C-alpha positions in Angstrom: -8.6 -35.0 -2.8 -8.6 -32.2 -0.3 -6.8 -28.9 -1.2 -5.5 -26.7 1.6 -3.3 -23.6 2.1 -1.5 -22.6 5.2 -0.2 -19.1 5.8 3.4 -19.5 6.9 4.0 -15.8 7.0 1.8 -12.7 6.6 4.2 -9.9 7.4 5.9 -7.3 5.4 9.6 -7.3 4.5 10.8 -6.5 8.1 8.3 -8.7 9.8 6.1 -7.8 12.8 7.2 -6.9 15.4 9.8 -4.8 13.8 13.2 -4.6 15.4 13.5 -1.6 17.8 9.8 -0.7 17.5 7.5 -0.1 20.6 4.3 0.7 18.7 1.0 -1.0 19.9 1.1 -3.4 17.0 4.7 -4.5 17.7 4.0 -4.8 21.4 0.7 -6.7 20.9 0.3 -9.9 22.9 -2.2 -11.3 20.3 -0.3 -14.0 18.5 -2.1 -13.0 15.3 0.0 -9.8 15.3 3.3 -11.7 15.2 4.0 -12.0 11.5 6.9 -13.7 9.7 7.8 -12.8 6.1 5.1 -13.5 3.6 4.8 -17.2 2.4 2.2 -19.8 1.9 2.2 -23.6 1.9 -0.1 -25.1 -0.6 -1.4 -28.7 -0.7 -3.1 -28.9 -4.2 -4.1 -31.9 -6.2 -1.5 -34.0 -4.5 1.3 -31.4 -4.8 3.0 -29.8 -1.8 4.2 -26.3 -2.8 5.7 -23.3 -1.1 5.2 -19.8 -2.5 8.3 -17.7 -1.6 11.2 -18.7 0.7 12.2 -15.6 2.7 14.6 -15.3 5.6 12.1 -17.2 7.9 11.9 -20.2 5.6 13.7 -22.7 7.9 11.7 -21.7 10.9 8.4 -21.8 8.9 9.1 -25.3 7.7 9.9 -26.5 11.2 6.9 -24.7 12.7 4.7 -26.3 10.1 6.2 -29.8 10.5 6.9 -29.9 6.8 9.2 -32.8 5.8 8.7 -32.7 2.0 7.8 -30.1 -0.6 7.6 -30.7 -4.4 8.7 -27.2 -5.4 9.1 -23.6 -4.5 7.3 -21.0 -6.6 8.9 -17.5 -6.4 6.9 -14.3 -6.9 10.0 -12.1 -7.4 13.6 -11.6 -6.4 13.5 -9.5 -3.2 15.3 -10.8 -0.2 12.2 -11.2 1.9 11.0 -13.7 -0.7 14.2 -15.5 -1.6 16.5 -15.1 1.5 15.9 -18.6 2.8 16.8 -20.6 -0.3 20.1 -21.8 1.1 18.1 -23.9 3.6 16.9 -26.3 0.8 20.2 -28.0 1.4 18.4 -30.2 3.9 15.9 -31.3 1.2 18.8 -32.0 -1.1 20.5 -34.2 1.5 17.5 -36.2 2.6 15.8 -36.6 -0.8 19.1 -36.9 -2.8 18.0 -34.6 -5.6 18.3 -31.0 -6.9 15.4 -29.0 -5.6 12.8 -27.6 -8.1 12.3 -23.9 -8.1 10.0 -22.1 -10.5 10.8 -18.5 -11.3 11.2 -15.9 -14.0 14.5 -15.4 -15.9 15.3 -12.1 -14.1 14.8 -13.8 -10.8 17.2 -16.6 -11.8 19.8 -13.9 -12.6 19.3 -12.4 -9.2 19.7 -15.9 -7.5 23.0 -16.4 -9.4 24.4 -13.3 -7.7 22.9 -13.9 -4.3 23.8 -17.6 -4.3 26.8 -17.6 -6.6 28.4 -20.5 -4.7 25.4 -22.7 -5.8 25.9 -21.9 -9.5 29.7 -21.9 -9.8 31.4 -24.3 -12.1 33.2 -25.9 -9.2 30.5 -25.9 -6.5 31.5 -26.1 -2.9 30.6 -29.5 -1.4 27.2 -29.1 0.4 26.1 -26.1 -1.5 22.4 -26.0 -2.3 21.4 -27.7 -5.6 18.6 -26.0 -7.5 16.6 -27.5 -10.4 15.4 -24.2 -12.0 12.3 -24.1 -14.1 11.8 -20.8 -16.0 8.2 -19.5 -16.2 6.3 -16.4 -17.3 2.6 -15.4 -17.4 1.6 -18.5 -19.2 0.1 -21.5 -17.3 2.5 -24.3 -16.5 2.2 -27.8 -15.0 4.0 -29.6 -12.2 3.5 -33.4 -12.3 0.5 -32.8 -14.6 -1.2 -30.2 -12.3 -1.8 -26.8 -13.9 -0.9 -23.6 -12.1 -1.8 -20.2 -13.5 0.6 -17.3 -13.0 -0.9 -13.8 -12.6 1.1 -10.7 -13.6 1.3 -7.6 -11.4 3.7 -4.7 -10.9 5.6 -4.1 -7.6 6.2 -0.4 -8.5 8.1 -1.0 -11.8 9.2 -4.6 -11.0 7.2 -7.4 -12.6 6.0 -9.9 -10.1 3.9 -13.1 -10.3 0.9 -14.2 -8.3 -0.5 -17.7 -8.6 -3.9 -19.3 -9.1 -4.4 -22.9 -7.8 -7.9 -23.8 -9.0 -10.3 -22.0 -6.7 -7.6 -20.2 -4.7 -5.4 -17.3 -5.8 -2.5 -15.5 -4.1 -1.1 -12.1 -5.1 1.5 -10.5 -2.9 3.8 -7.4 -3.3 1.7 -5.8 -6.0 0.9 -2.1 -6.5 -0.8 -2.4 -9.9 -2.6 -5.1 -11.9 -4.1 -4.9 -15.4 -7.8 -5.7 -16.0 -6.7 -8.6 -18.3 -4.9 -10.2 -15.3 -7.8 -9.7 -13.0 -9.8 -11.8 -15.5 -7.5 -14.7 -14.7 -8.7 -14.4 -11.1 -12.4 -14.5 -11.8 -14.2 -17.5 -10.3 -11.9 -18.1 -7.4 -13.5 -18.8 -4.0 -10.6 -17.5 -2.0 -8.3 -14.6 -3.0 -5.3 -13.3 -1.1 -3.9 -9.8 -1.8 -1.2 -7.6 -0.1 -2.1 -4.4 1.7 0.7 -2.8 3.6 -1.1 0.2 5.2 -4.1 2.5 4.8 -2.3 5.3 3.1 -0.8 5.0 -0.4 2.5 3.3 -0.9 4.8 3.4 -3.9 5.2 -0.4 -4.4 2.3 -2.0 -2.5 -1.4 -1.8 -2.6 -2.9 0.4 0.2 -5.8 -1.1 2.0 -8.4 0.8 -0.1 -6.6 -0.2 -3.3 -6.5 -3.8 -2.2 -10.2 -3.8 -1.4 -10.9 -2.3 -4.8 -9.0 -5.1 -6.6 -10.8 -7.6 -4.4 -14.2 -6.2 -5.4 -13.3 -6.7 -9.0 -12.1 -10.2 -8.5 -15.3 -11.1 -6.6 -14.1 -14.0 -4.5 -16.4 -15.4 -1.8 -13.6 -14.6 0.7 -10.6 -12.3 0.5 -7.6 -12.3 2.8 -5.2 -9.5 3.4 -1.5 -10.4 3.7 2.0 -8.7 3.7 0.7 -6.6 6.6 3.0 -4.1 8.3 2.8 -2.5 11.7 1.2 0.5 10.0 -2.1 -1.3 9.9 -3.9 -1.7 13.2 -3.8 -4.8 15.4 -5.6 -7.8 14.1 -8.8 -7.4 16.1 -9.1 -3.8 15.2 -8.3 -4.4 11.6 -11.1 -7.0 11.4 -13.6 -4.3 12.4 -12.4 -2.0 9.6 -13.0 -4.6 6.8 -16.1 -5.2 4.8 -18.0 -8.5 4.9 -16.1 -11.2 3.1 -12.7 -9.7 3.8 -10.4 -10.7 6.7 -6.7 -10.2 7.6 -4.7 -13.4 7.3 -2.4 -14.4 10.1 0.4 -16.9 10.5 -0.9 -20.4 10.9 -4.3 -19.7 9.3 -5.4 -22.7 7.2 -8.0 -22.7 4.4 -9.6 -25.7 2.8 -10.5 -25.2 -0.8 
């Protein structure tokens, strides 16, 4: 069974181009420099999964011609990763079921506030229906398929990355413990966020991301959650060592 991941979004929280910006990256004509909010579509051992559903979720599903997903896995509760969850109403309607979402307890509490109408005792007709599965750092299964969460910190906020066999995805991190890096050893493909070259309070800088990638030792590493503070795609490629590439929207990897 072929496993595949497609990058549905590789941009930072405001996307690229940014509203009102006229920098060379935001004005670039290279389609690889147009980045929606960070998300991936994973086809793994028969499952169809999405990691994070930000404000671009609806367009990402349409652009990717996705008509069914088994579940959404959330990394944390920030708007650029959860802001599209109202749009699962379409899946509720056509599949006649509550939609499975996997997240940590604190993320659920945030969703109850952001989407209070979906959790109220007397739900408004047509409100999204969520089937919440609470997870932590321990491996869990979906339809018998194991998925391994990986803990990182987004400044002080705990976030989760995910390992799907030989592929691992870690976005919005600024720190990861050695014990969690051990969970990533042996992957062929590793994705990590890097928002800019200089240090950042809640994201890995490019040098920090490359250091983590070296410790993981994947055959190929991809950079995601890219802001306009990194160079245009082609220039960025020239800055990276062998075995490391910037991801871009629409990039597909077979693993």
